[in-house]
C-alpha positions, 0 to 999 in steps of 0.5 A: 322133775318140776322146774326150780323156782327162784324166790326173793325175801317176801315183801313186808308191809310198807312201813315208815323208815327208821328215823335215825339216818345213821345207825348206832353201829355206824355212829360208833364206828365213825365217832359221828356225833362227836365230829358233828358237834365239833363242826363250826362254820363261818358262812354268810346268812343268805345264800343263792336260790338255786333249785334242782332244775336249771333256771337259765334266766337266773344263771344269765343274771348271775353271769352279768352280775359277776361281769359287772362286779369285775376283778374276776380271776384269769388264772387257776389257783396255784397247784391246780392243773391247767389241762387234763388228760387220760381216758376220762377226758373225751369228746363227743367225736371220740365215739363215731358209733356206739360200738365203742361203748356197747358190748353185744351179747352173743348167742354163746353168751346168752346160752352161758347166762341160761346155764348160770341161771340153772346152776344158781337155781339148783343151789336153793338160794334166794334170788338176792344171794346171786353173786359171781360165785353162784352165777358162774360166767367163765367166758362172758365173765372175761368180757364183763371184766373189760366192761368193768375196767372201762367203767372204773378206769376207762371212759367211765360208762358202758352198755351191755346189750342183748338181754330179752326181758320177755325170755324170763319170768320176773324172778329169773330176770331179776337174778339174771341182771343182778348176776351179770351186774355182779361182775361189775360191782358185787356189792349192792346198796340200800338206796333209801332209808327204808333199805330198798335195794331195787328202785323202779324208775317209772311213772306211778299214775299220780299226775302231781308226782309224775310231772317230773317225767314230762320235763327235761332234767339237769345233769346230776350224779346219784347220791352215794355209789361208785357205779350206777347200774340201770336195767331197761325193762321197758321203753317209753313211746317217745323220747326215751334217751339218756345223755352223758357229758364229758366227765365232771364231778358236780351235780345240781343241788336242790334249794332246801334245808341242808344238813347241819354243818353244810352251808348253802351255795353262794351266788358265785358257787351257783353260777359255777354249778350252772356253768357245769350244766351248760358246758356239759350240754354243749358236749354231751353224747346221746347213747341209744337205749334198747329194751334189756340194756344194762347201763353202767356209769362211773358215778364218781366221774360221769354225770347223766341226765334224761329228756322228757318222755311220753308213755302209751298204753303199750309202751311205758318206761320202766328202768330198774336202778341198782347201786353197785360197789366194787371194793377193789376198783372204787376210787379212794374215798376221804373219811367223810365219804367213807361214812356215806358209803358205809351207810349204803353198803355196810349197814347191817342194822337196817333191813333190806327190801327186794321189791322186784316189782314196784311196791303197791297198796290198794293198787297204787304204786308207793315208792319209785325212784325220782328223776334219775336218768 
C-alpha cells in the first residue's frame, strides 16, 4: 500500500491583509467601538524617545537626570510586596546544568511519535488538524504534562530535545512538532493580520531588512500569547543562542505612533523600562540550542532575547514560531487582554494561512517573523 501523504491547506496568493484590526464579530462581542470612544487621557504632550533597541547612553542620561532632580521615593507604594517568592523567582545559579529544564526524548518516545504520525495520517485529516486526540502520545504525553506544568506553574520555560528534522519530509515534520506542542497548548494563534499560523524566523536575503539579525536584541515578550513555542529547524554558523532572565513582565516598546487612548512613555517610565533590561542582562541564563529543539516559554512571565548570529552556505538559522494557548492553564486575563487573546485565538472571520515553508514570490521571501528570539 502506498504511504499516506499529509497535506496542509494550499497557500493562496499573498494578498494584502484586511484593514480592520478587529473583526466585526469581536467588535460586537466586546463592545469595542463604544469603549474606544469613551477613552479619555490627560497625558503630557511630549514623551521620551525610546526605541526598540536599548540605548545605554540615553539610559544613563535619564538616570543622572533623575538623581539630579532628587526627591526619589525610597519605599514601594502601600500594598506592594517588598519581596517575591515562588517557582518563577529563580537565579542563574539555580540551574547548574541544562538537565533542570531539558526533557530528552527517549528511543521509546521517538517510536511513539512515529506511531502517532501514522495514526494521524490514517485519519485522512489535513496537517493543521493535528491535536492531542488525533496525535495520541499516551506515554510521552505524561512527560509533556510535566513540561506544560513547568511552563505555566513552574520555572516558566522548558525545552524538549531529540527530534531529528532530517527524519521527516516537511509536511510530516510540521505535523510532528504541532502534535507535540499541542500537549502544552492545543490552541494555535494567528500571528499577524493576514492570519499566518506559522512564522519563520530566518534571514530573507534582503540586506536592508536582514540587518536586525546582525545585532543583539533586547529582552522582550511576544505580542499576544500565553505560551511561545519555537521549533529549531536549523542552526546558524556562529552565535546561535537565546537568553532568558529571571521572570519579568515588561518588554521594550518601539518609538512609534501608538494606538488611540494609549499614551507614550514618560522619561521616568523609559528609565524604568531600560532598567528592566539591564537587570535582566545581569542575571540571564543562556540555554544551549540544538537542531530539533522545541522551546516553550511562558510569555506572560519570562522575557527572552537573542544575540547576533551569522549564517553560512551550509548552516542558516531557521526557527518556526507558534503562538499557543492553553485555556485551562492560561493566567486569568483582564477584560482588555481578553479582547487581544480573542483576536489571536478565537477570530474565525480572518483566514488561517499555514506556510509550512516561508512564502515566496519570484524567488524572494515575502514574510518572516521579526527579531523574535
